[in-house]
PQR file with spaces between the fields and no chain letter, atoms N, CA, C, O and H, PARSE charges and radii, in Angstrom:
ATOM       1  N    MET     1     133.056   28.905  175.816 -0.4000 1.5000
ATOM       2  CA   MET     1     131.850   28.249  176.261 -0.0000 2.0000
ATOM       3  C    MET     1     130.798   29.321  176.544  0.5500 1.7000
ATOM       4  O    MET     1     131.106   30.427  176.989 -0.5500 1.4000
ATOM       5  N    ARG     2     129.536   28.951  176.268 -0.4000 1.5000
ATOM       6  CA   ARG     2     128.399   29.840  176.524 -0.0000 2.0000
ATOM       7  C    ARG     2     127.469   29.163  177.516  0.5500 1.7000
ATOM       8  O    ARG     2     127.269   27.949  177.473 -0.5500 1.4000
ATOM       9  H    ARG     2     129.285   28.053  175.907  0.4000 1.0000
ATOM      10  N    LEU     3     126.910   29.955  178.401 -0.4000 1.5000
ATOM      11  CA   LEU     3     125.967   29.479  179.393 -0.0000 2.0000
ATOM      12  C    LEU     3     124.635   30.168  179.157  0.5500 1.7000
ATOM      13  O    LEU     3     124.576   31.383  178.966 -0.5500 1.4000
ATOM      14  H    LEU     3     127.072   30.941  178.436  0.4000 1.0000
ATOM      15  N    ARG     4     123.561   29.378  179.173 -0.4000 1.5000
ATOM      16  CA   ARG     4     122.222   29.950  179.018 -0.0000 2.0000
ATOM      17  C    ARG     4     121.239   29.123  179.834  0.5500 1.7000
ATOM      18  O    ARG     4     121.553   28.023  180.288 -0.5500 1.4000
ATOM      19  H    ARG     4     123.609   28.392  179.328  0.4000 1.0000
ATOM      20  N    VAL     5     120.051   29.670  180.010 -0.4000 1.5000
ATOM      21  CA   VAL     5     118.997   28.964  180.737 -0.0000 2.0000
ATOM      22  C    VAL     5     117.797   28.783  179.814  0.5500 1.7000
ATOM      23  O    VAL     5     117.433   29.688  179.063 -0.5500 1.4000
ATOM      24  H    VAL     5     119.796   30.564  179.642  0.4000 1.0000
ATOM      25  N    ASP     6     117.194   27.613  179.879 -0.4000 1.5000
ATOM      26  CA   ASP     6     115.933   27.347  179.196 -0.0000 2.0000
ATOM      27  C    ASP     6     114.842   27.674  180.217  0.5500 1.7000
ATOM      28  O    ASP     6     114.523   26.852  181.077 -0.5500 1.4000
ATOM      29  H    ASP     6     117.489   26.878  180.489  0.4000 1.0000
ATOM      30  N    ARG     7     114.282   28.861  180.120 -0.4000 1.5000
ATOM      31  CA   ARG     7     113.319   29.338  181.117 -0.0000 2.0000
ATOM      32  C    ARG     7     112.064   28.468  181.181  0.5500 1.7000
ATOM      33  O    ARG     7     111.396   28.437  182.215 -0.5500 1.4000
ATOM      34  H    ARG     7     114.541   29.528  179.422  0.4000 1.0000
ATOM      35  N    ASP     8     111.735   27.773  180.115 -0.4000 1.5000
ATOM      36  CA   ASP     8     110.576   26.882  180.130 -0.0000 2.0000
ATOM      37  C    ASP     8     110.805   25.674  181.047  0.5500 1.7000
ATOM      38  O    ASP     8     109.848   25.083  181.548 -0.5500 1.4000
ATOM      39  H    ASP     8     112.278   27.799  179.275  0.4000 1.0000
ATOM      40  N    LYS     9     112.060   25.314  181.262 -0.4000 1.5000
ATOM      41  CA   LYS     9     112.376   24.159  182.108 -0.0000 2.0000
ATOM      42  C    LYS     9     112.650   24.537  183.561  0.5500 1.7000
ATOM      43  O    LYS     9     112.500   23.700  184.451 -0.5500 1.4000
ATOM      44  H    LYS     9     112.837   25.794  180.855  0.4000 1.0000
ATOM      45  N    CYS    10     113.048   25.784  183.814 -0.4000 1.5000
ATOM      46  CA   CYS    10     113.411   26.198  185.168 -0.0000 2.0000
ATOM      47  C    CYS    10     112.179   26.123  186.077  0.5500 1.7000
ATOM      48  O    CYS    10     111.131   26.692  185.769 -0.5500 1.4000
ATOM      49  H    CYS    10     113.170   26.464  183.090  0.4000 1.0000
ATOM      50  N    SER    11     112.324   25.409  187.203 -0.4000 1.5000
ATOM      51  CA   SER    11     111.227   25.255  188.157 -0.0000 2.0000
ATOM      52  C    SER    11     111.501   25.947  189.481  0.5500 1.7000
ATOM      53  O    SER    11     110.740   25.778  190.434 -0.5500 1.4000
ATOM      54  H    SER    11     113.175   24.947  187.453  0.4000 1.0000
ATOM      55  N    GLY    12     112.573   26.722  189.558 -0.4000 1.5000
ATOM      56  CA   GLY    12     112.840   27.512  190.750 -0.0000 2.0000
ATOM      57  C    GLY    12     113.398   26.751  191.931  0.5500 1.7000
ATOM      58  O    GLY    12     113.184   27.153  193.075 -0.5500 1.4000
ATOM      59  H    GLY    12     113.191   26.860  188.784  0.4000 1.0000
ATOM      60  N    HIS    13     114.108   25.662  191.685 -0.4000 1.5000
ATOM      61  CA   HIS    13     114.726   24.921  192.785 -0.0000 2.0000
ATOM      62  C    HIS    13     115.870   25.708  193.435  0.5500 1.7000
ATOM      63  O    HIS    13     116.180   25.494  194.606 -0.5500 1.4000
ATOM      64  H    HIS    13     114.282   25.336  190.756  0.4000 1.0000
ATOM      65  N    ALA    14     116.491   26.608  192.685 -0.4000 1.5000
ATOM      66  CA   ALA    14     117.567   27.490  193.162 -0.0000 2.0000
ATOM      67  C    ALA    14     118.846   26.752  193.539  0.5500 1.7000
ATOM      68  O    ALA    14     119.675   27.300  194.266 -0.5500 1.4000
ATOM      69  H    ALA    14     116.238   26.782  191.733  0.4000 1.0000
ATOM      70  N    ARG    15     119.022   25.551  193.074 -0.4000 1.5000
ATOM      71  CA   ARG    15     120.250   24.806  193.381 -0.0000 2.0000
ATOM      72  C    ARG    15     121.464   25.423  192.698  0.5500 1.7000
ATOM      73  O    ARG    15     122.571   25.385  193.235 -0.5500 1.4000
ATOM      74  H    ARG    15     118.349   25.106  192.483  0.4000 1.0000
ATOM      75  N    CYS    16     121.256   25.991  191.515 -0.4000 1.5000
ATOM      76  CA   CYS    16     122.371   26.662  190.833 -0.0000 2.0000
ATOM      77  C    CYS    16     122.831   27.876  191.639  0.5500 1.7000
ATOM      78  O    CYS    16     124.030   28.110  191.789 -0.5500 1.4000
ATOM      79  H    CYS    16     120.357   26.023  191.079  0.4000 1.0000
ATOM      80  N    GLY    17     121.880   28.640  192.154 -0.4000 1.5000
ATOM      81  CA   GLY    17     122.215   29.813  192.959 -0.0000 2.0000
ATOM      82  C    GLY    17     122.945   29.447  194.236  0.5500 1.7000
ATOM      83  O    GLY    17     123.742   30.237  194.744 -0.5500 1.4000
ATOM      84  H    GLY    17     120.906   28.450  192.033  0.4000 1.0000
ATOM      85  N    ALA    18     122.684   28.263  194.761 -0.4000 1.5000
ATOM      86  CA   ALA    18     123.395   27.793  195.944 -0.0000 2.0000
ATOM      87  C    ALA    18     124.865   27.535  195.624  0.5500 1.7000
ATOM      88  O    ALA    18     125.720   27.623  196.505 -0.5500 1.4000
ATOM      89  H    ALA    18     122.037   27.621  194.349  0.4000 1.0000
ATOM      90  N    VAL    19     125.156   27.217  194.370 -0.4000 1.5000
ATOM      91  CA   VAL    19     126.543   27.009  193.935 -0.0000 2.0000
ATOM      92  C    VAL    19     127.246   28.357  193.821  0.5500 1.7000
ATOM      93  O    VAL    19     128.355   28.529  194.327 -0.5500 1.4000
ATOM      94  H    VAL    19     124.461   27.146  193.654  0.4000 1.0000
ATOM      95  N    SER    20     126.599   29.312  193.154 -0.4000 1.5000
ATOM      96  CA   SER    20     127.180   30.647  192.988 -0.0000 2.0000
ATOM      97  C    SER    20     126.084   31.638  192.598  0.5500 1.7000
ATOM      98  O    SER    20     125.555   31.587  191.488 -0.5500 1.4000
ATOM      99  H    SER    20     125.698   29.172  192.742  0.4000 1.0000
ATOM     100  N    GLU    21     125.753   32.531  193.517 -0.4000 1.5000
ATOM     101  CA   GLU    21     124.753   33.559  193.220 -0.0000 2.0000
ATOM     102  C    GLU    21     125.250   34.546  192.168  0.5500 1.7000
ATOM     103  O    GLU    21     124.453   35.146  191.447 -0.5500 1.4000
ATOM     104  H    GLU    21     126.182   32.572  194.419  0.4000 1.0000
ATOM     105  N    GLU    22     126.552   34.709  192.085 -0.4000 1.5000
ATOM     106  CA   GLU    22     127.131   35.631  191.102 -0.0000 2.0000
ATOM     107  C    GLU    22     126.999   35.067  189.685  0.5500 1.7000
ATOM     108  O    GLU    22     126.628   35.792  188.762 -0.5500 1.4000
ATOM     109  H    GLU    22     127.199   34.221  192.670  0.4000 1.0000
ATOM     110  N    ILE    23     127.296   33.805  189.513 -0.4000 1.5000
ATOM     111  CA   ILE    23     127.229   33.181  188.188 -0.0000 2.0000
ATOM     112  C    ILE    23     125.789   32.860  187.813  0.5500 1.7000
ATOM     113  O    ILE    23     125.401   33.002  186.654 -0.5500 1.4000
ATOM     114  H    ILE    23     127.598   33.216  190.263  0.4000 1.0000
ATOM     115  N    PHE    24     124.996   32.428  188.789 -0.4000 1.5000
ATOM     116  CA   PHE    24     123.618   31.997  188.549 -0.0000 2.0000
ATOM     117  C    PHE    24     122.645   32.885  189.331  0.5500 1.7000
ATOM     118  O    PHE    24     122.118   32.464  190.360 -0.5500 1.4000
ATOM     119  H    PHE    24     125.311   32.313  189.731  0.4000 1.0000
ATOM     120  N    PRO    25     122.407   34.093  188.859 -0.5600 1.5000
ATOM     121  CA   PRO    25     121.496   34.984  189.588  0.2800 2.0000
ATOM     122  C    PRO    25     120.060   34.446  189.571  0.5500 1.7000
ATOM     123  O    PRO    25     119.627   33.804  188.613 -0.5500 1.4000
ATOM     124  N    LEU    26     119.345   34.725  190.651 -0.4000 1.5000
ATOM     125  CA   LEU    26     117.970   34.272  190.795 -0.0000 2.0000
ATOM     126  C    LEU    26     117.051   35.474  190.983  0.5500 1.7000
ATOM     127  O    LEU    26     117.470   36.525  191.468 -0.5500 1.4000
ATOM     128  H    LEU    26     119.697   35.246  191.429  0.4000 1.0000
ATOM     129  N    ASP    27     115.799   35.301  190.593 -0.4000 1.5000
ATOM     130  CA   ASP    27     114.838   36.363  190.853 -0.0000 2.0000
ATOM     131  C    ASP    27     114.337   36.225  192.299  0.5500 1.7000
ATOM     132  O    ASP    27     114.822   35.375  193.047 -0.5500 1.4000
ATOM     133  H    ASP    27     115.458   34.447  190.199  0.4000 1.0000
ATOM     134  N    GLU    28     113.384   37.048  192.682 -0.4000 1.5000
ATOM     135  CA   GLU    28     112.938   37.093  194.074 -0.0000 2.0000
ATOM     136  C    GLU    28     112.224   35.823  194.540  0.5500 1.7000
ATOM     137  O    GLU    28     112.045   35.631  195.743 -0.5500 1.4000
ATOM     138  H    GLU    28     112.990   37.738  192.075  0.4000 1.0000
ATOM     139  N    ILE    29     111.813   34.953  193.617 -0.4000 1.5000
ATOM     140  CA   ILE    29     111.153   33.712  194.034 -0.0000 2.0000
ATOM     141  C    ILE    29     111.969   32.460  193.695  0.5500 1.7000
ATOM     142  O    ILE    29     111.458   31.344  193.782 -0.5500 1.4000
ATOM     143  H    ILE    29     111.958   35.109  192.640  0.4000 1.0000
ATOM     144  N    GLY    30     113.218   32.642  193.316 -0.4000 1.5000
ATOM     145  CA   GLY    30     114.125   31.509  193.130 -0.0000 2.0000
ATOM     146  C    GLY    30     114.312   30.994  191.725  0.5500 1.7000
ATOM     147  O    GLY    30     115.016   30.005  191.520 -0.5500 1.4000
ATOM     148  H    GLY    30     113.634   33.549  193.245  0.4000 1.0000
ATOM     149  N    TYR    31     113.695   31.647  190.745 -0.4000 1.5000
ATOM     150  CA   TYR    31     113.879   31.236  189.354 -0.0000 2.0000
ATOM     151  C    TYR    31     115.125   31.909  188.770  0.5500 1.7000
ATOM     152  O    TYR    31     115.492   33.012  189.174 -0.5500 1.4000
ATOM     153  H    TYR    31     113.124   32.450  190.912  0.4000 1.0000
ATOM     154  N    SER    32     115.757   31.245  187.834 -0.4000 1.5000
ATOM     155  CA   SER    32     116.955   31.792  187.214 -0.0000 2.0000
ATOM     156  C    SER    32     116.651   33.082  186.456  0.5500 1.7000
ATOM     157  O    SER    32     115.689   33.157  185.692 -0.5500 1.4000
ATOM     158  H    SER    32     115.459   30.348  187.506  0.4000 1.0000
ATOM     159  N    SER    33     117.478   34.082  186.678 -0.4000 1.5000
ATOM     160  CA   SER    33     117.393   35.329  185.912 -0.0000 2.0000
ATOM     161  C    SER    33     118.658   35.501  185.069  0.5500 1.7000
ATOM     162  O    SER    33     119.023   36.613  184.686 -0.5500 1.4000
ATOM     163  H    SER    33     118.259   34.022  187.298  0.4000 1.0000
ATOM     164  N    LEU    34     119.305   34.390  184.796 -0.4000 1.5000
ATOM     165  CA   LEU    34     120.550   34.356  184.028 -0.0000 2.0000
ATOM     166  C    LEU    34     120.339   34.861  182.608  0.5500 1.7000
ATOM     167  O    LEU    34     119.414   34.428  181.920 -0.5500 1.4000
ATOM     168  H    LEU    34     119.009   33.488  185.107  0.4000 1.0000
ATOM     169  N    ASP    35     121.185   35.764  182.177 -0.4000 1.5000
ATOM     170  CA   ASP    35     121.244   36.164  180.776 -0.0000 2.0000
ATOM     171  C    ASP    35     122.332   35.323  180.112  0.5500 1.7000
ATOM     172  O    ASP    35     123.355   35.030  180.732 -0.5500 1.4000
ATOM     173  H    ASP    35     121.936   36.115  182.736  0.4000 1.0000
ATOM     174  N    GLU    36     122.119   34.941  178.871 -0.4000 1.5000
ATOM     175  CA   GLU    36     123.136   34.164  178.156 -0.0000 2.0000
ATOM     176  C    GLU    36     124.459   34.899  178.222  0.5500 1.7000
ATOM     177  O    GLU    36     124.521   36.112  178.022 -0.5500 1.4000
ATOM     178  H    GLU    36     121.288   35.179  178.368  0.4000 1.0000
ATOM     179  N    ARG    37     125.523   34.151  178.507 -0.4000 1.5000
ATOM     180  CA   ARG    37     126.822   34.797  178.667 -0.0000 2.0000
ATOM     181  C    ARG    37     127.963   33.853  178.393  0.5500 1.7000
ATOM     182  O    ARG    37     127.809   32.631  178.409 -0.5500 1.4000
ATOM     183  H    ARG    37     125.473   33.166  178.670  0.4000 1.0000
ATOM     184  N    ASP    38     129.131   34.455  178.136 -0.4000 1.5000
ATOM     185  CA   ASP    38     130.360   33.687  177.972 -0.0000 2.0000
ATOM     186  C    ASP    38     130.838   33.229  179.342  0.5500 1.7000
ATOM     187  O    ASP    38     130.634   33.914  180.344 -0.5500 1.4000
ATOM     188  H    ASP    38     129.256   35.447  178.123  0.4000 1.0000
ATOM     189  N    VAL    39     131.470   32.074  179.374 -0.4000 1.5000
ATOM     190  CA   VAL    39     132.034   31.527  180.605 -0.0000 2.0000
ATOM     191  C    VAL    39     133.536   31.754  180.583  0.5500 1.7000
ATOM     192  O    VAL    39     134.221   31.367  179.636 -0.5500 1.4000
ATOM     193  H    VAL    39     131.635   31.517  178.560  0.4000 1.0000
ATOM     194  N    GLU    40     134.036   32.380  181.629 -0.4000 1.5000
ATOM     195  CA   GLU    40     135.472   32.587  181.764 -0.0000 2.0000
ATOM     196  C    GLU    40     136.127   31.280  182.201  0.5500 1.7000
ATOM     197  O    GLU    40     135.536   30.524  182.971 -0.5500 1.4000
ATOM     198  H    GLU    40     133.479   32.694  182.398  0.4000 1.0000
ATOM     199  N    PRO    41     137.336   31.006  181.722 -0.5600 1.5000
ATOM     200  CA   PRO    41     138.014   29.767  182.118  0.2800 2.0000
ATOM     201  C    PRO    41     138.137   29.606  183.640  0.5500 1.7000
ATOM     202  O    PRO    41     138.065   28.491  184.157 -0.5500 1.4000
ATOM     203  N    SER    42     138.320   30.711  184.342 -0.4000 1.5000
ATOM     204  CA   SER    42     138.489   30.648  185.800 -0.0000 2.0000
ATOM     205  C    SER    42     137.207   30.239  186.535  0.5500 1.7000
ATOM     206  O    SER    42     137.277   29.821  187.690 -0.5500 1.4000
ATOM     207  H    SER    42     138.378   31.616  183.922  0.4000 1.0000
ATOM     208  N    GLU    43     136.053   30.349  185.900 -0.4000 1.5000
ATOM     209  CA   GLU    43     134.791   30.001  186.556 -0.0000 2.0000
ATOM     210  C    GLU    43     134.174   28.712  186.015  0.5500 1.7000
ATOM     211  O    GLU    43     133.079   28.331  186.429 -0.5500 1.4000
ATOM     212  H    GLU    43     135.995   30.689  184.961  0.4000 1.0000
ATOM     213  N    LEU    44     134.857   28.046  185.107 -0.4000 1.5000
ATOM     214  CA   LEU    44     134.298   26.870  184.448 -0.0000 2.0000
ATOM     215  C    LEU    44     133.914   25.776  185.443  0.5500 1.7000
ATOM     216  O    LEU    44     132.854   25.168  185.292 -0.5500 1.4000
ATOM     217  H    LEU    44     135.747   28.356  184.771  0.4000 1.0000
ATOM     218  N    ALA    45     134.728   25.511  186.437 -0.4000 1.5000
ATOM     219  CA   ALA    45     134.413   24.449  187.404 -0.0000 2.0000
ATOM     220  C    ALA    45     133.114   24.755  188.144  0.5500 1.7000
ATOM     221  O    ALA    45     132.291   23.858  188.329 -0.5500 1.4000
ATOM     222  H    ALA    45     135.589   26.004  186.560  0.4000 1.0000
ATOM     223  N    LEU    46     132.912   25.999  188.569 -0.4000 1.5000
ATOM     224  CA   LEU    46     131.671   26.379  189.244 -0.0000 2.0000
ATOM     225  C    LEU    46     130.474   26.317  188.302  0.5500 1.7000
ATOM     226  O    LEU    46     129.384   25.913  188.707 -0.5500 1.4000
ATOM     227  H    LEU    46     133.580   26.728  188.418  0.4000 1.0000
ATOM     228  N    VAL    47     130.673   26.713  187.052 -0.4000 1.5000
ATOM     229  CA   VAL    47     129.593   26.656  186.070 -0.0000 2.0000
ATOM     230  C    VAL    47     129.150   25.203  185.869  0.5500 1.7000
ATOM     231  O    VAL    47     127.954   24.915  185.863 -0.5500 1.4000
ATOM     232  H    VAL    47     131.559   27.041  186.723  0.4000 1.0000
ATOM     233  N    ILE    48     130.088   24.311  185.708 -0.4000 1.5000
ATOM     234  CA   ILE    48     129.752   22.896  185.535 -0.0000 2.0000
ATOM     235  C    ILE    48     129.018   22.370  186.760  0.5500 1.7000
ATOM     236  O    ILE    48     128.040   21.633  186.624 -0.5500 1.4000
ATOM     237  H    ILE    48     131.060   24.545  185.713  0.4000 1.0000
ATOM     238  N    GLU    49     129.474   22.737  187.953 -0.4000 1.5000
ATOM     239  CA   GLU    49     128.807   22.305  189.186 -0.0000 2.0000
ATOM     240  C    GLU    49     127.360   22.809  189.233  0.5500 1.7000
ATOM     241  O    GLU    49     126.452   22.062  189.597 -0.5500 1.4000
ATOM     242  H    GLU    49     130.268   23.335  188.064  0.4000 1.0000
ATOM     243  N    GLY    50     127.149   24.073  188.867 -0.4000 1.5000
ATOM     244  CA   GLY    50     125.802   24.637  188.857 -0.0000 2.0000
ATOM     245  C    GLY    50     124.908   23.998  187.823  0.5500 1.7000
ATOM     246  O    GLY    50     123.741   23.719  188.098 -0.5500 1.4000
ATOM     247  H    GLY    50     127.886   24.680  188.571  0.4000 1.0000
ATOM     248  N    VAL    51     125.441   23.760  186.628 -0.4000 1.5000
ATOM     249  CA   VAL    51     124.672   23.102  185.571 -0.0000 2.0000
ATOM     250  C    VAL    51     124.261   21.699  186.011  0.5500 1.7000
ATOM     251  O    VAL    51     123.118   21.291  185.809 -0.5500 1.4000
ATOM     252  H    VAL    51     126.389   23.987  186.405  0.4000 1.0000
ATOM     253  N    GLU    52     125.179   20.976  186.602 -0.4000 1.5000
ATOM     254  CA   GLU    52     124.890   19.615  187.043 -0.0000 2.0000
ATOM     255  C    GLU    52     123.933   19.583  188.235  0.5500 1.7000
ATOM     256  O    GLU    52     123.271   18.569  188.456 -0.5500 1.4000
ATOM     257  H    GLU    52     126.108   21.307  186.766  0.4000 1.0000
ATOM     258  N    ALA    53     123.845   20.661  189.002 -0.4000 1.5000
ATOM     259  CA   ALA    53     122.959   20.718  190.162 -0.0000 2.0000
ATOM     260  C    ALA    53     121.499   20.903  189.782  0.5500 1.7000
ATOM     261  O    ALA    53     120.614   20.662  190.603 -0.5500 1.4000
ATOM     262  H    ALA    53     124.382   21.485  188.823  0.4000 1.0000
ATOM     263  N    CYS    54     121.234   21.323  188.560 -0.4000 1.5000
ATOM     264  CA   CYS    54     119.859   21.614  188.137 -0.0000 2.0000
ATOM     265  C    CYS    54     119.103   20.316  187.854  0.5500 1.7000
ATOM     266  O    CYS    54     119.439   19.603  186.908 -0.5500 1.4000
ATOM     267  H    CYS    54     121.953   21.519  187.893  0.4000 1.0000
ATOM     268  N    PRO    55     118.079   19.999  188.665 -0.5600 1.5000
ATOM     269  CA   PRO    55     117.348   18.757  188.442  0.2800 2.0000
ATOM     270  C    PRO    55     116.471   18.776  187.184  0.5500 1.7000
ATOM     271  O    PRO    55     116.068   17.721  186.694 -0.5500 1.4000
ATOM     272  N    GLU    56     116.180   19.949  186.671 -0.4000 1.5000
ATOM     273  CA   GLU    56     115.338   20.079  185.484 -0.0000 2.0000
ATOM     274  C    GLU    56     116.147   20.171  184.194  0.5500 1.7000
ATOM     275  O    GLU    56     115.575   20.207  183.105 -0.5500 1.4000
ATOM     276  H    GLU    56     116.508   20.806  187.069  0.4000 1.0000
ATOM     277  N    HIS    57     117.480   20.211  184.311 -0.4000 1.5000
ATOM     278  CA   HIS    57     118.376   20.365  183.165 -0.0000 2.0000
ATOM     279  C    HIS    57     118.040   21.645  182.377  0.5500 1.7000
ATOM     280  O    HIS    57     118.058   21.664  181.147 -0.5500 1.4000
ATOM     281  H    HIS    57     117.944   20.182  185.196  0.4000 1.0000
ATOM     282  N    ALA    58     117.737   22.699  183.127 -0.4000 1.5000
ATOM     283  CA   ALA    58     117.374   23.975  182.507 -0.0000 2.0000
ATOM     284  C    ALA    58     118.588   24.803  182.111  0.5500 1.7000
ATOM     285  O    ALA    58     118.475   25.720  181.297 -0.5500 1.4000
ATOM     286  H    ALA    58     117.722   22.684  184.127  0.4000 1.0000
ATOM     287  N    LEU    59     119.732   24.492  182.671 -0.4000 1.5000
ATOM     288  CA   LEU    59     120.957   25.223  182.351 -0.0000 2.0000
ATOM     289  C    LEU    59     121.708   24.493  181.248  0.5500 1.7000
ATOM     290  O    LEU    59     121.868   23.273  181.281 -0.5500 1.4000
ATOM     291  H    LEU    59     119.824   23.747  183.332  0.4000 1.0000
ATOM     292  N    VAL    60     122.163   25.267  180.275 -0.4000 1.5000
ATOM     293  CA   VAL    60     122.811   24.697  179.105 -0.0000 2.0000
ATOM     294  C    VAL    60     124.192   25.322  178.954  0.5500 1.7000
ATOM     295  O    VAL    60     124.329   26.544  178.901 -0.5500 1.4000
ATOM     296  H    VAL    60     122.033   26.258  180.248  0.4000 1.0000
ATOM     297  N    LEU    61     125.198   24.487  178.885 -0.4000 1.5000
ATOM     298  CA   LEU    61     126.571   24.911  178.642 -0.0000 2.0000
ATOM     299  C    LEU    61     126.950   24.421  177.262  0.5500 1.7000
ATOM     300  O    LEU    61     126.958   23.219  176.996 -0.5500 1.4000
ATOM     301  H    LEU    61     125.087   23.494  178.928  0.4000 1.0000
ATOM     302  N    GLU    62     127.268   25.372  176.375 -0.4000 1.5000
ATOM     303  CA   GLU    62     127.550   25.030  174.987 -0.0000 2.0000
ATOM     304  C    GLU    62     128.950   25.477  174.597  0.5500 1.7000
ATOM     305  O    GLU    62     129.431   26.523  175.033 -0.5500 1.4000
ATOM     306  H    GLU    62     127.261   26.348  176.591  0.4000 1.0000
ATOM     307  N    ASP    63     129.584   24.674  173.778 -0.4000 1.5000
ATOM     308  CA   ASP    63     130.878   25.043  173.205 -0.0000 2.0000
ATOM     309  C    ASP    63     130.591   25.958  172.037  0.5500 1.7000
ATOM     310  O    ASP    63     129.934   25.550  171.080 -0.5500 1.4000
ATOM     311  H    ASP    63     129.193   23.824  173.424  0.4000 1.0000
ATOM     312  N    ASP    64     131.072   27.192  172.096 -0.4000 1.5000
ATOM     313  CA   ASP    64     130.769   28.174  171.045 -0.0000 2.0000
ATOM     314  C    ASP    64     131.879   28.276  169.989  0.5500 1.7000
ATOM     315  O    ASP    64     131.926   29.241  169.226 -0.5500 1.4000
ATOM     316  H    ASP    64     131.606   27.524  172.874  0.4000 1.0000
ATOM     317  N    SER    65     132.758   27.290  169.951 -0.4000 1.5000
ATOM     318  CA   SER    65     133.833   27.354  168.942 -0.0000 2.0000
ATOM     319  C    SER    65     133.434   26.738  167.632  0.5500 1.7000
ATOM     320  O    SER    65     134.228   26.717  166.692 -0.5500 1.4000
ATOM     321  H    SER    65     132.720   26.506  170.571  0.4000 1.0000
């Protein structure tokens, strides 16, 4: 699975960062600074929680297989 952010949709609510600052890094004003990355199986539950927390649907989880 791949995780990425659509920066045009991110409005800086920071709800993803509230789930996990490590998985969903934020800049100094609360916008996602996430770089596209692979999702480890051990973090999948947190990734899904963070993606679902985004009211703007700016976070995208894709199956890369």
